Phi, psi and omega in degrees: 000135176285131181241149185230143175238135182267125174237147170260120180239111185239128167255157183299325186271345183204166179239129173230137178234074184283158173250113192257158177298138179273160177264178187261350183282164175295135183297138178273172181292345184251010182236143176288122185288149171290153184301318184279008171260004180262108182302136176081004179292130179255318180211153173207131179227156186222128175238135174255139172245139184216164175300144179302132181096001177298137178259152173232117179226129179055038176078007181250132175276116180256105182261000187295334178259003182278171179291122178300140179267326176225153177225117175229213181300136184070217177244104185248145176204145165286119191266327185196153166226133179230136182232127173241129177243127179239134177248130180246165182284334180219155174299329180295317177293324177296321179296319178297318179294321177304316180298315182293316182291321178298316178295320179295327180294330176298312183291327177296313182297321182289337184250010186293313184230155180247149177077180180069199179244129180220152177225129176247124178235159179212155178200151172281148179242089191291343185261012183241121176060201174291324172192157183206156181214139179247133170240133181229137174245130170240124184228140174220145179164152177054042175077017181219158172234136183227141178219147184218140172231145180224116180246130176247130183231134167253131170229104182056243184264012179250145172234124181246133175243129178234126176232151178212150180225152174213162180203160175215136177267154176055038180270150173269117183307131179081002182294138178290346181287340183269112178268111183260022179294137175234152183272014189303308184295319181296319178294315180299319180295318179298316181294323178292329183270319189248339187294134179214147173293145178282142177288347180285153176296139180297136173238113185270131174225119188289356180273008178094016182241024179298152181224165176081162176056221182294341177297341178296340177291333193290143173300147179295157185302329183255018181294129179302336179300334183280354175054037175095350176287156183234156177304134186240320183200140173245143178222133170271114182274326183199138348290148181298135178305135179086002180256000000 
């Protein structure tokens, strides 16, 4: 069976979110676990949102020629929003997965970019779902500023992960002109409060228009929370198609 592990791999000039082969060992506290290493996992789906006109070549999302979503000092844009919804058989298994995924998000944020100046912060979000946690990376160097947020939420037997990235070129570090606001927390809060699986049978479309089942959790294509980004790609993480 082909197994997949989700990593966030970000370079300052482009965004790639590959799904990599998983290893066979038990996930450590510092590694993002593979889906089939999460006890009690029943289903997992992933949707990417990107600026309109984003190209995908060789597994890389190229947003540099897409329609800018925001414009501040230099050339600034909200580059991506990614949502993963996981359904478990029990709230206890969901709680265990929340711990592993939250710990993994720390190591992802710390290893996303090399060089420059970066700060990784984290905090619990007590008013979202059963529990929630935010990890944020702020990076500057080589004439650019980059920021990333990753929110993990448990609500009963569901675990939702929401990540978003933004960047600006030719930015002055610390400049008030650079708005590094991301919609990550607001999307996670909405999904924890309003998100529900659809009673319809899942229909998978890899262009980001899947419907039914866990796809019912996803924000609508024209939801203001997405700040102008549109559905870009859908992936079924678990169970793998054909297995």
